[in-house]
DOKEMI-756047 format. One line per 4 residues: number of its first residue (from 1); their letters; for each residue z, y, x of N, C-alpha, C. Coordinates in steps of 0.1 Angstrom, whole numbers. Each point is the difference from the previous one (the first is absolute). Layout:
NUM = a = Z:Y:X:Z:Y:X:Z:Y:X ~ ...;
This chain:
1 = mdai = 0:-12:8:0:12:-8:0:13:9 ~ -7:10:-5:-1:12:8:13:9:-3 ~ 6:5:11:11:9:-2:-5:14:-2 ~ -12:3:5:-6:14:-2:-15:-2:-2;
5 = rlqn = -5:7:-10:-14:0:-2:-5:14:-4 ~ -11:4:7:-7:13:-2:-14:-3:-6 ~ -4:8:-10:-13:-2:-6:-6:14:-1 ~ -9:3:9:-7:13:0:10:12:0;
9 = ltrr = 11:-2:7:11:11:0:-5:12:6 ~ 1:11:-7:-6:13:5:10:11:-3 ~ 1:10:9:8:12:-2:-7:12:6 ~ -2:10:-8:-7:12:4:10:12:-1;
13 = fgdv = -1:9:9:7:13:-1:-11:10:1 ~ -3:5:-12:-11:10:-1:-13:-7:5 ~ -7:6:10:-12:-5:5:2:-11:11 ~ 13:-2:4:3:-9:11:3:-14:-6;
17 = tavd = -7:-11:4:4:-13:-4:9:-6:11 ~ 13:-2:-3:9:-5:10:0:-15:0 ~ -2:-7:-11:-1:-14:-1:-13:-3:-8 ~ -9:-8:5:-13:-1:-5:-4:-15:-4;
21 = qltf = 3:-3:-13:-4:-13:-5:5:-12:8 ~ 12:0:4:6:-11:8:1:-13:-9 ~ -5:-11:4:1:-12:-7:4:-11:10 ~ 12:-5:-1:5:-12:8:13:-5:-6;
25 = svae = 5:-11:5:12:-6:-4:9:-4:11 ~ 13:-1:-2:9:-5:10:8:-12:-6 ~ 1:-11:7:6:-12:-6:15:1:1 ~ 7:-7:-8:15:0:1:4:-6:14;
29 = gelf = 10:7:6:5:-5:12:-8:4:12 ~ -10:9:-2:-9:4:11:5:12:7 ~ -3:1:13:3:12:8:-14:7:1 ~ -2:11:-7:-13:6:-1:0:14:6;
33 = glvg = -10:3:8:0:13:7:-11:9:-5 ~ 3:13:-2:-10:10:-4:-1:9:12 ~ -13:0:6:-2:7:12:-11:11:-2 ~ 2:11:6:-10:11:-1:5:12:8;
37 = pdga = -9:10:3:4:12:7:8:9:-10 ~ 6:10:6:7:10:-8:-10:6:-11 ~ 5:1:-12:-9:5:-10:-9:-11:-7 ~ 2:-12:4:-8:-11:-5:3:-4:-15;
41 = gktt = 12:4:-4:4:-3:-14:11:-11:-1 ~ 6:-3:11:10:-11:1:12:4:-9 ~ 6:12:2:12:4:-8:-4:1:-14 ~ -11:6:-4:-4:1:-14:-1:-13:-6;
45 = tmrl = -6:-10:7:-1:-13:-6:14:-6:-3 ~ 9:2:10:13:-5:-3:7:7:-12 ~ -2:12:-1:6:8:-12:-6:-5:-13 ~ -13:-4:0:-6:-5:-12:6:-14:-3;
49 = ltai = 2:-8:10:5:-14:-2:15:0:-4 ~ 7:10:5:14:0:-3:3:8:-13 ~ -10:4:-7:1:7:-13:6:14:1 ~ -1:6:12:5:13:2:-11:10:-5;
53 = mdpt = -13:-5:0:-11:9:-3:-10:-9:-9 ~ -6:6:-9:-10:-7:-8:-14:2:6 ~ -8:-11:-1:-14:1:5:-9:9:-9 ~ -10:5:6:-10:7:-8:-9:-10:-8;
57 = dgda = -3:-11:7:-8:-11:-6:5:-13:6 ~ -4:-11:-7:4:-13:5:14:-5:-4 ~ 4:-12:5:12:-6:-4:7:-6:12 ~ 13:-2:-1:8:-8:10:11:-7:-7;
61 = wvag = 3:-12:5:11:-8:-5:9:-4:12 ~ 13:2:-2:9:-4:11:11:-9:-7 ~ 2:-12:6:10:-9:-5:-3:-3:-15 ~ -13:0:-4:-4:-4:-13:1:12:-10;
65 = hhsv = 3:12:5:2:12:-9:-11:10:3 ~ -6:6:-11:-10:10:2:7:13:5 ~ -7:7:9:6:11:7:2:12:-9 ~ -7:1:-11:2:12:-9:7:-5:-13;
69 = reae = -5:-10:-6:7:-4:-13:14:-6:2 ~ 2:-6:12:13:-6:2:7:5:13 ~ -1:13:1:5:7:13:15:-3:2 ~ 8:1:-10:14:-2:2:3:-15:5;
73 = aikd = -7:-9:-6:2:-14:4:-4:-2:15 ~ -11:7:4:-3:-1:15:11:5:8 ~ 6:12:-4:10:6:9:12:-9:1 ~ 3:-8:-10:11:-10:1:-3:-12:9;
77 = sigy = -13:-2:2:-4:-12:7:-4:2:15 ~ 0:13:4:-4:3:14:10:7:8 ~ -1:0:13:7:9:9:-11:9:6 ~ 3:12:2:-10:9:6:7:9:11;
81 = msqr = -5:-1:12:5:8:11:-11:10:4 ~ 1:12:-3:-10:10:3:1:4:14 ~ -9:9:5:0:4:14:13:8:3 ~ 5:8:-10:12:7:1:10:-5:-10;
85 = fgly = 6:-12:3:9:-6:-10:12:9:-2 ~ 5:1:-12:10:10:-4:14:-4:4 ~ 3:-2:12:14:-3:4:8:14:0 ~ 12:-1:-2:9:11:-1:8:1:13;
89 = sdlt = -3:10:8:6:0:14:15:3:-1 ~ 5:6:-11:15:2:0:7:-11:-7 ~ -7:-11:-3:7:-12:-5:0:-11:11 ~ 10:-8:-1:0:-12:10:-10:-10:-4;
93 = vlqn = -2:-10:9:-9:-11:-3:4:-7:-13 ~ 13:-3:-1:5:-7:-12:-2:9:-13 ~ 3:13:1:-2:9:-11:-15:1:-4 ~ -9:0:9:-14:0:-3:-4:-13:-8;
97 = mnfy = 5:-11:5:-3:-13:-6:5:0:-15 ~ 12:5:-2:6:0:-14:-8:10:-8 ~ -4:11:5:-8:10:-7:-12:-6:-6 ~ -8:-7:9:-12:-6:-4:2:-12:-10;
101 = adiy = 12:-7:2:3:-10:-10:2:6:-14 ~ 7:11:0:1:7:-13:-13:4:-6 ~ -9:6:8:-13:4:-5:-8:-12:-6 ~ 1:-12:7:-7:-11:-5:7:-8:-10;
105 = gvar = 12:4:-4:8:-6:-10:5:-14:4 ~ 4:-1:13:5:-13:4:15:-2:-5 ~ 2:-11:-6:14:-2:-5:11:1:10 ~ 11:5:-4:11:1:9:5:-14:5;
109 = rgrg = 0:-9:-9:4:-14:4:-11:-6:9 ~ 5:-4:12:-9:-6:9:-7:10:9 ~ 1:13:-3:-6:11:8:5:0:14 ~ 13:-1:2:5:0:14:-5:-11:9;
113 = eqid = -2:-12:-6:-5:-11:7:-15:2:4 ~ -8:6:-10:-14:3:3:-1:11:11 ~ 9:10:0:-1:11:10:4:-6:14 ~ 10:-9:0:4:-6:13:-11:-8:5;
117 = rlld = -7:-8:-9:-11:-8:5:-11:8:6 ~ -3:11:-7:-11:9:6:4:7:12 ~ 12:4:2:5:6:12:0:-10:12 ~ 4:-12:-3:-1:-11:10:-15:-2:4;
121 = fshl = -8:-1:-10:-14:-3:1:-7:10:8 ~ 4:13:-1:-7:11:7:8:4:13 ~ 10:-8:3:9:3:12:7:13:-1 ~ 3:5:-12:7:13:-2:15:-2:-3;
125 = apfk = 5:-12:-1:14:-2:-4:10:8:8 ~ -2:0:14:9:8:8:0:15:-2 ~ -10:5:-7:-2:14:-2:2:5:-14 ~ 6:-8:-9:0:3:-14:8:13:-3;
129 = qrla = 9:4:9:7:12:-3:-5:12:8 ~ -12:-2:6:-6:11:8:-9:9:-10 ~ 1:13:2:-9:8:-8:-15:-3:3 ~ -8:0:-10:-14:-3:1:-7:10:10;
133 = gnls = 5:12:-1:-6:11:9:3:-3:15 ~ 9:-8:3:3:-3:14:-6:-13:5 ~ -8:-7:-8:-7:-12:4:-13:3:8 ~ -4:-9:8:-12:1:8:-12:-1:-10;
137 = ggmk = -12:3:4:-12:-1:-8:-2:-14:-5 ~ 2:-10:9:-2:-14:-4:10:-4:-10 ~ 13:4:2:10:-4:-10:-2:6:-13 ~ -5:13:0:-3:6:-13:-10:-8:-8;
141 = qklg = -10:-4:7:-11:-8:-6:6:-13:-6 ~ 9:-7:8:6:-12:-5:9:3:-12 ~ 7:11:0:8:3:-12:-9:3:-12 ~ -11:7:2:-9:3:-11:-5:-13:-5;
145 = laca = -3:-10:8:-5:-13:-5:11:-7:-7 ~ 12:0:5:11:-6:-7:2:6:-14 ~ -1:13:-1:2:7:-13:-12:-4:-10 ~ -12:-2:6:-11:-4:-9:1:-14:-4;
149 = liht = 9:-8:6:1:-14:-3:13:-3:-9 ~ 7:11:-3:13:-2:-6:-1:-8:-14 ~ -11:2:-7:-1:-6:-13:-9:-13:0 ~ -2:-5:13:-7:-13:1:-14:1:-6;
153 = pkvl = -9:9:5:-13:1:-6:-9:-12:4 ~ -10:-2:-9:-10:-10:2:-11:4:10 ~ -3:13:-1:-11:6:9:6:12:7 ~ -3:1:13:5:11:8:-11:8:5;
157 = flde = 0:13:-2:-10:10:5:6:8:11 ~ -7:0:12:5:7:11:-11:9:6 ~ 2:13:-1:-10:10:5:3:4:14 ~ -8:-6:10:2:3:14:14:-1:4;
161 = ptng = 7:-12:-2:14:-1:2:5:2:14 ~ -8:-2:10:4:1:14:-5:12:7 ~ -6:9:-8:-6:12:7:11:8:7 ~ -2:2:13:9:8:8:13:-7:4;
165 = vdpv = 0:-13:-2:12:-8:4:-3:-7:13 ~ 11:-1:9:-2:-5:13:-4:-15:0 ~ -6:-5:10:-5:-14:0:10:-11:-3 ~ 12:2:5:10:-10:-2:4:-1:-15;
169 = srrd = 1:12:-6:4:1:-15:-12:-5:-8 ~ -12:2:5:-12:-5:-8:0:-15:0 ~ 4:-6:12:0:-15:1:11:-5:-10 ~ 12:6:0:11:-4:-9:-4:1:-14;
173 = fwri = -7:11:-4:-5:2:-13:-9:-11:-5 ~ -9:-4:9:-10:-11:-3:7:-13:-2 ~ 11:-2:8:7:-13:-2:6:-1:-14 ~ 5:12:-5:5:0:-13:-11:-2:-11;
177 = lyql = -12:6:3:-11:-3:-10:-4:-14:0 ~ 0:-7:11:-4:-14:0:10:-8:-8 ~ 13:3:1:10:-7:-7:-2:2:-15 ~ -4:12:-4:-2:3:-14:-12:-8:-6;
181 = irdg = -10:-1:9:-12:-9:-4:5:-14:-2 ~ 8:-5:9:5:-14:-1:8:-1:-13 ~ 7:11:-5:7:-1:-12:-8:2:-12 ~ -13:2:1:-10:0:-11:-3:14:-5;
185 = vtif = 4:11:7:-3:13:-4:-14:3:4 ~ -8:7:-8:-13:5:3:1:14:6 ~ -6:2:12:1:13:7:-14:6:1 ~ -1:12:-5:-12:8:1:3:12:9;
189 = lsta = -6:1:11:4:11:9:-13:7:6 ~ 2:13:3:-10:7:7:6:3:14 ~ -9:0:10:5:2:14:-10:8:8 ~ 5:8:9:-8:8:9:-2:-8:13;
193 = ylde = 7:-11:2:0:-8:12:-9:-12:-2 ~ -11:-1:6:-9:-11:-2:5:-13:7 ~ 9:1:9:5:-12:6:10:-6:-11 ~ 6:8:-9:8:-5:-11:-9:-6:-10;
197 = aerc = -12:6:-3:-9:-5:-10:-4:-15:4 ~ 0:-3:12:-4:-14:5:10:-10:-6 ~ 12:5:-4:11:-10:-4:-2:-3:-15 ~ -8:8:-7:-2:-2:-15:-8:-13:-2;
201 = srla = 2:-6:-12:-8:-11:-3:-14:4:-4 ~ -1:11:-7:-13:6:-3:1:15:1 ~ -12:7:1:-1:14:2:-11:6:-9 ~ 2:12:-5:-10:8:-6:-2:13:9;
205 = lidq = -12:2:5:-3:12:8:-7:10:-10 ~ 7:12:-1:-6:10:-9:-2:13:7 ~ -9:8:-5:-3:13:5:-6:8:-12 ~ 5:13:-1:-4:9:-11:2:-7:-13;
209 = ggll = 10:-8:-1:3:-7:-13:-7:-12:-3 ~ -11:-4:8:-8:-11:-3:3:-12:10 ~ -3:-12:-5:3:-12:7:-12:-3:10 ~ 3:-1:13:-10:-2:10:-1:-15:4;
213 = amgt = 12:-6:1:0:-14:4:13:-6:-5 ~ 0:-14:-1:12:-7:-5:0:-14:5 ~ 11:-6:3:2:-14:3:11:-1:10 ~ 1:-12:6:10:-2:10:-3:8:12;
217 = pdev = 9:3:9:-4:7:12:-12:-5:8 ~ 0:-14:1:-12:-6:7:-13:2:-8 ~ 1:-1:-13:-12:3:-8:-5:14:1 ~ 9:9:0:-3:15:1:-7:2:14;
221 = kqim = 5:-6:10:-6:1:14:-14:-5:0 ~ -3:-10:-8:-14:-6:0:-10:9:-6 ~ 3:11:-6:-10:8:-6:-6:9:11 ~ 7:1:11:-5:9:11:-13:-6:6;
225 = rdki = -10:8:0:-13:-4:6:-1:2:15 ~ 7:10:5:0:3:14:9:-10:8 ~ -3:-1:13:9:-7:9:8:11:8 ~ 11:-5:6:10:9:6:0:-2:15;
229 = lqlq = -3:11:8:1:0:14:13:7:4 ~ 8:-7:7:13:6:4:-1:4:15 ~ 4:12:3:0:6:13:15:4:4 ~ 4:-3:12:13:4:5:-2:9:11;
233 = tvda = 8:11:0:-1:10:11:14:8:1 ~ 2:5:11:13:7:2:1:14:-8 ~ -12:5:-3:0:13:-7:-8:-3:-14 ~ 6:-8:-8:-7:-4:-12:-3:11:-10;
237 = rraa = 10:10:-1:-3:11:-9:-12:8:3 ~ -1:4:13:-12:7:5:-12:-8:-1 ~ 1:-13:3:-12:-9:-1:-5:-1:-14 ~ 9:-1:-10:-4:-1:-14:-7:13:-4;
241 = avlr = 5:11:4:-6:13:-3:-14:1:5 ~ -2:-5:13:-13:1:6:-10:-10:-7 ~ 5:-12:-3:-9:-9:-7:-3:5:-14 ~ 9:6:-7:-3:5:-14:-11:10:1;
245 = nelp = 0:8:11:-10:11:1:-14:-6:5 ~ 1:-10:8:-13:-6:6:-5:-11:-8 ~ 8:-7:-9:-5:-11:-8:2:3:-15 ~ -7:11:-5:1:4:-13:-3:-11:-11;
249 = essv = -8:-10:5:-5:-10:-9:11:-11:-2 ~ 10:0:8:11:-10:0:13:5:-5 ~ 8:-8:-6:14:3:-4:9:-3:12 ~ 8:10:4:9:-2:12:14:2:-5;
253 = glfg = 8:-10:3:14:1:-4:9:-2:12 ~ 12:7:0:9:0:11:13:-8:-4 ~ 3:-10:9:12:-9:-3:8:-1:13 ~ 9:10:3:8:1:12:-9:2:12;
257 = drih = 0:-10:9:-9:1:12:-13:-7:-2 ~ -3:-4:-13:-13:-7:-3:-8:8:-9 ~ -13:-1:2:-10:7:-8:-8:-10:-7 ~ -3:1:-13:-8:-9:-8:-13:7:-4;
261 = vatr = -11:-5:4:-13:5:-3:-7:-10:-10 ~ -4:5:-12:-7:-9:-9:-15:1:2 ~ -6:-11:2:-15:0:3:-7:-12:-5 ~ -13:1:-2:-8:-12:-3:-4:-7:12;
265 = dlda = -1:7:12:-5:-6:12:10:2:11 ~ 8:-11:2:11:1:9:-5:2:15 ~ -10:-7:4:-4:1:14:-5:15:3 ~ -9:4:-8:-5:14:2:10:11:-1;
269 = tqkk = 9:-2:-9:11:10:-2:10:0:12 ~ 3:-12:5:9:-1:11:-6:7:13 ~ -13:-3:2:-6:6:12:-1:16:-2 ~ -3:4:-12:-1:15:-2:14:6:1;
273 = aeai = 10:-6:-6:14:5:0:5:1:15 ~ -2:-11:7:5:0:14:-7:11:9 ~ -13:2:-3:-7:10:8:5:14:-4 ~ 2:2:-13:6:13:-5:13:3:7;
277 = lrsa = 9:-10:0:13:2:5:0:2:16 ~ -9:-7:6:-2:2:15:-4:14:3 ~ -9:6:-8:-4:14:1:11:9:-2 ~ 10:-3:-8:11:8:-3:12:-3:10;
281 = riev = -3:-9:10:10:-4:10:12:-6:-7 ~ -3:-9:-9:11:-8:-7:-3:-14:3 ~ 10:-7:7:-2:-14:3:3:-9:-11 ~ -8:-10:-3:2:-10:-10:6:-13:7;
285 = scar = 12:-4:-4:6:-11:6:-4:-13:-7 ~ -4:1:-12:-4:-13:-8:-9:4:-11 ~ -10:-8:-2:-9:2:-12:-4:-13:-5 ~ 3:-3:-13:-2:-13:-6:-1:1:-15;
289 = pvpp = -7:-9:-7:0:0:-14:13:-6:-6 ~ 5:5:-11:12:-4:-6:-2:-1:-15 ~ 7:-8:-8:-1:-1:-14:4:14:-6 ~ -5:4:-11:3:13:-6:15:-1:-6;
293 = tled = 7:12:1:12:1:-7:-2:7:-13 ~ 10:0:-9:-2:7:-13:-3:14:2 ~ 5:7:11:-3:14:2:-14:2:3 ~ -6:-10:8:-14:1:3:-8:-1:-13;
297 = vfvs = 3:-9:-9:-6:-2:-13:1:13:-8 ~ 12:5:0:3:12:-8:-9:12:4 ~ 0:2:13:-9:11:5:-14:-2:-2 ~ -5:-13:2:-14:-3:-2:-4:1:-15;
301 = vlad = 8:-5:-9:-4:1:-14:0:14:-5 ~ 9:8:4:0:14:-4:-12:7:6 ~ -3:-3:13:-12:6:6:-13:-4:-8 ~ -1:-12:-4:-12:-5:-7:0:7:-14;
305 = kegg = 11:2:-6:1:6:-13:-5:15:0 ~ 5:6:11:-4:15:2:-13:2:6 ~ -6:-11:5:-13:2:6:0:6:14 ~ 12:-1:6:1:6:14:12:-5:6;
309 = dhhe = 4:6:11:12:-5:8:12:5:-7 ~ 11:-8:1:13:4:-5:10:-5:10 ~ 8:10:6:9:-3:10:14:3:-5 ~ 9:-10:2:14:3:-5:7:9:10;
């Protein structure tokens, strides 16, 4: 059974179409990722699915309920953690948990046990008397997640939940999400981190409100027609800038000390790129073909859509 289903879901703001006829479904117990650049329509899609906003056209069902006709039933069945989750900095961790329990109408009987379970689950038990305003960014995100789970939702919506969080906290957050999946919760999340998108069971890549690609991470990678040439150099940032200027027909991405060049002809592009960098007095320590990453696909698909280069 589908936990989430969209049918030609559309939302317009005047002349701007923020969500453009999205049609897809998410299975129960799935970890589903919504990926796209800023302004792609990710947050608007979530607001439509969580019954915060009505669509201009089309329909959506969440946990078996229609997003417009049964909006209140949806709100009882879901947890939603927005980009700026409404924690109260002048309340303690425990007081925030009780506040959200009141909002969701969680019964007093058994509430303490539920809160204790969630605090243990999120590793926040030692900090339950600490003011939320004094928590680290990662701890605030985990508290926001615990608050969103207080009423045991069937479907959890997370809008870029690890944005701006340090790598260690991101890893802890993902451990918690995997446990929720094992417990049968359906998770629908948007992320700005494409390495995180790799962890999802399926992805939808959107831009300007429209669906560009969908499938497992491996299936999405297979849509890429270009091959990837990886170059390593001690001055990767300058090298990438030079290559973008000299290889306008290729998509050039920067990954730390590695540069990815998308091309149809690996041999010719490698020779040309190495010659360009030699002329710029930039030494290449390694050049080899590599499988595409999701970021390579992301940049390539957007470039194809726009009919030109697109650099992140």
